[in-house]
N, C-alpha and C positions, 0 to 999 in steps of 0.2 A: 548723382548716384549715391546711394547710401550703403554703408557696409554694416552688416549685422555685427553686433557686439555680444560676445558671450561673456558672461560673468560666472564665476564659481565661488562658492562659499566653502572655505576650508573648515573641516570639523575641528572644533576646539574641545578637547576632553575636559571633563569636570576636574578642577583642581581640588585636592583634598589636603588636609593637614599631614597626612601620612605618606603623601606621594614621594617624598624624598627618600623614604626608607626602602631598602632592598628587601626582598622576601625574607621573612623570618629575621629581620634586622632589629625588630623591637619586641620587647616583652613587657607585659603589664601585670600588676597585681590588683585584683578586684578589691575595692573598698566596701562595696555593698553587693548583695545578690542582685542580679538583673536578668532579664529575659533574653533568650537567644533561640535560634531555630536550628535544629539538626535534621538533615535530610538523609534517609536511609538509601540503600542501594537501588530501590525501586523509584526513588525520587519523592517519596512521601515525606512531608515535613512534619516535625513534631516540636512543639514549643517546650523548652526546658529552661530551668533556672541555673545560671552559673553561680556558684557559691562564693561567699565572701572569703577572701584570702587565697583564691585560686590564681594560678599563673596562666596568662594567655599569651600566645605568640601570634603576631599578625602574619598571616599567610599572603594576603593580597586583598584586592577589592572583591566584594561579594558578587557572585554571579546571579544571586536571587533577590537581594535587597538593593534597591536603587541607591540609597545613601548608607551603605553598610560595608562591612569587611568580613572576610573569612578569618577566623582565628582557630588556633589549635589549643584544645583544652583536654588534658588526659588522653592524648593520642587520638582524638576525634576532632573533626572539623565542625565548627559551629558558625552561624551567620549572625552578626550583631550589628545594630545600628551604630553609626559613627558617634552620634550624640551620647549614647550610653557608654561607649568605649572611652570617650574623652572625659565624661563627667563622673563615671563610677569606677575608674581605675587610676592607678599611679604608675607612671613609666619607671621600670626598674632596670631595663637593659636596652642599650642602643649601640650598634656597631660603631667603631671608630670611623669607618668610611661614611656612614650616614651623618655623624657629627661634623666631619670635615665639610661635607656638602652643605650642611645647614650654615656653618660658619662662613663659608665662601659666598653663600647667597646673601648674607647680611653685610658683607664687606663692600 
């Protein structure tokens, strides 16, 4: 007699370079202007440029861009691609808690 075997695949979430940060734990200063998307109350998206020298605070993963983040810029939420955030900005603020977690992960 044979016994049926059930297997399950656990969902493994995508790991990103900002995953260790708590919401609004990191802030960035833009080095160059770059493209973002802002969605209004009706859900209509509009492409905008974030200006050089602007401060962005990471809110969390983007709900609209597969490989992106939601950032706060001038009290509005914008969606940006992770590659743009990493290459066109400079990290200016990180909470002590996020730094400790990163240091513990390296140890």
